[in-house]
VOGU-3710 file (C-alpha; in Angstrom, 3 decimals, decimal comma):
1> maerfdplat> 99,173/103,283/126,370  97,214/105,690/128,573  94,329/104,300/130,590  90,947/105,917/130,038  89,928/108,278/132,838  86,741/106,562/134,029  88,301/103,122/134,651  91,307/104,802/136,260  89,048/106,828/138,570  87,272/103,608/139,572
11> riracrvcqp> 90,609/102,020/140,470  91,658/105,093/142,470  88,380/105,108/144,414  88,979/101,455/145,289  92,568/102,043/146,469  93,306/101,101/150,090  97,117/101,279/150,060  97,184/103,847/152,894  94,580/102,172/155,094  97,081/100,580/157,533
21> alahpcrpvl> 98,448/104,055/158,335  95,072/105,756/158,810  92,769/105,839/161,843  89,726/106,359/159,615  88,460/104,576/156,481  90,139/105,363/153,169  87,833/107,404/150,982  89,635/108,541/147,826  88,034/111,706/146,448  88,382/112,976/142,888
31> qgsagariri> 86,346/114,141/139,910  86,908/114,533/136,208  86,444/113,232/132,708  88,685/112,658/129,720  87,408/115,881/128,155  88,127/118,223/131,087  90,258/121,199/130,049  91,161/122,468/133,523  92,766/120,319/136,198  93,129/121,209/139,865
41> vgqapgtrvq> 95,863/119,442/141,820  95,458/120,260/145,495  96,953/118,764/148,632  94,539/116,168/150,041  90,944/116,116/151,284  90,184/117,636/154,702  87,678/116,485/157,296  84,659/117,995/155,520  85,605/116,454/152,200  86,196/113,111/153,926
51> asgqpftdps> 82,602/113,345/155,138  81,039/114,623/151,901  83,031/112,628/149,355  83,108/115,712/147,104  86,249/117,863/146,647  86,511/121,371/148,103  83,206/121,284/150,023  84,569/123,692/152,615  85,491/127,392/152,938  88,684/126,733/150,947
61> gdrlrdwlgv> 86,498/125,614/148,065  84,424/128,786/148,318  87,568/130,894/148,047  88,997/128,806/145,203  85,802/129,156/143,181  85,935/132,900/143,783  89,551/132,968/142,581  88,488/131,165/139,410  85,332/133,230/138,903  83,131/130,141/138,506
71> sperfydpal> 79,894/128,963/140,075  79,659/125,751/142,124  77,628/124,231/139,276  80,456/124,741/136,786  83,172/123,832/139,282  81,518/120,478/140,014  80,941/119,642/136,351  83,459/116,841/135,647  83,342/117,660/131,952  84,877/121,051/132,791
81> faitpmgfcf> 87,086/120,488/135,848  89,210/117,510/136,850  90,088/117,626/140,560  92,918/115,218/141,348  94,798/115,990/144,590  98,283/114,818/145,493  96,735/112,542/148,109  93,264/111,223/147,320  92,409/110,342/150,946  92,137/112,504/154,059
91> pgldakggdk> 95,547/112,028/155,760  94,350/112,811/159,298  95,076/115,659/161,690  98,385/116,631/163,258  98,914/117,451/166,942  97,872/121,087/166,371  94,608/120,150/164,669  95,745/120,940/161,137  95,629/118,522/158,247  98,651/116,278/157,840
101> pprrecaplw> 100,466/116,438/154,488  99,322/114,096/151,714  100,364/110,479/152,203  103,645/109,770/150,386  102,312/106,557/148,846  99,674/108,255/146,736  101,392/110,497/144,184  103,869/107,899/142,843  100,994/105,463/142,375  98,595/107,731/140,531
111> qeavtealpq> 99,755/111,190/139,385  101,414/110,149/136,123  98,521/107,893/135,132  96,013/110,666/135,872  97,990/113,132/133,752  98,000/110,694/130,831  94,256/110,045/131,222  93,451/113,768/130,906  94,695/114,588/127,386  92,466/117,649/126,893
121> vrltllvgah> 93,759/119,580/129,925  95,141/122,967/128,904  95,610/124,484/132,368  96,669/122,733/135,572  96,290/124,612/138,844  98,961/123,601/141,344  97,450/124,406/144,733  100,105/124,370/147,453  103,751/123,405/147,699  103,283/119,622/147,461
131> aqrwhlgnra> 101,598/119,876/144,059  104,101/122,463/142,853  107,176/120,441/143,799  105,790/117,262/142,214  104,600/118,746/138,922  107,235/121,460/138,410  110,225/119,555/139,769  113,386/121,665/139,726  111,465/124,501/138,033  109,700/125,210/141,349
141> grtltetvlr> 111,099/127,872/143,640  112,643/127,167/147,025  109,457/128,352/148,738  105,807/128,519/147,796  106,004/132,322/147,616  108,931/132,160/145,211  107,102/129,630/143,031  103,924/131,706/142,899  105,957/134,861/142,166  107,427/133,076/139,152
151> wreywpeyca> 103,979/132,116/137,824  104,681/133,521/134,354  107,444/130,921/133,847  104,876/128,113/133,994  102,065/129,899/132,198  99,798/128,932/130,439  100,308/125,213/131,124  100,406/125,619/134,914  99,286/128,171/137,455  100,938/127,958/140,887
161> lphpswrnna> 98,625/129,003/143,728  98,799/129,156/147,509  96,245/127,011/149,277  92,948/128,933/149,565  92,671/128,081/153,263  91,889/130,766/155,862  95,280/129,831/157,329  96,808/131,756/154,413  94,924/135,020/155,055  98,118/136,664/156,339
171> wlkrnswfek> 100,025/135,508/153,234  97,347/136,994/150,988  97,514/140,327/152,837  101,318/140,443/152,560  101,277/139,584/148,868  98,728/141,912/147,309  100,327/141,354/143,875  98,804/137,859/143,876  95,253/139,096/143,387  96,184/141,910/141,031
181> evlsalrsrv> 98,429/139,860/138,758  97,856/136,133/139,148  94,121/136,020/139,809  93,379/138,536/137,067  95,245/136,405/134,512  93,773/133,193/135,921  90,158/134,333/135,627  90,754/135,399/132,031  92,349/132,073/131,154  89,555/130,083/132,804
191> gellpred> 87,021/132,133/130,849  88,841/131,292/127,608  88,908/127,563/128,329  85,338/127,045/129,524  82,391/126,989/127,121  80,149/130,030/127,251  77,170/129,770/129,572  73,763/129,889/127,932
//
């Protein structure tokens, strides 16, 4: 039997499984409610999110909200959006100053339970290769670009996206079809799923 979302979220926020491997305190970050119709599965929190405790409080979040065509107020409404990354804690920085990949311990512990606790979700955004490989399995392409190019194969249950980081600016310039095709369809779908604003 599926666990209700609120008690599950409380358990996730209390998780310290990765603490021995981290140089900073575990701070699992997520949002949502059992009634959310759109789910965002990203990579893992970055340094700013580690500090704020709120998902996507950084330039990547600004770009993602623009992609979706939603205001911060709607984006941060847990009744509308569930945000449940592959790794709930900031994994630390690599030698080049970039974020490390999500901790391997996290997804097997929580992703299936989170999916079951969000029965109203009609669209799951898979942001980045880690989320795409986990949730699409052998349906994912060999590369992120291939997976995103095949977005219609997963539609309307899933939408595969590159990470909205500035590090992907070159990718976005090389792949102009992404904005014309994927983002156009995505904004329409989000508009269908969200209640009308007063």
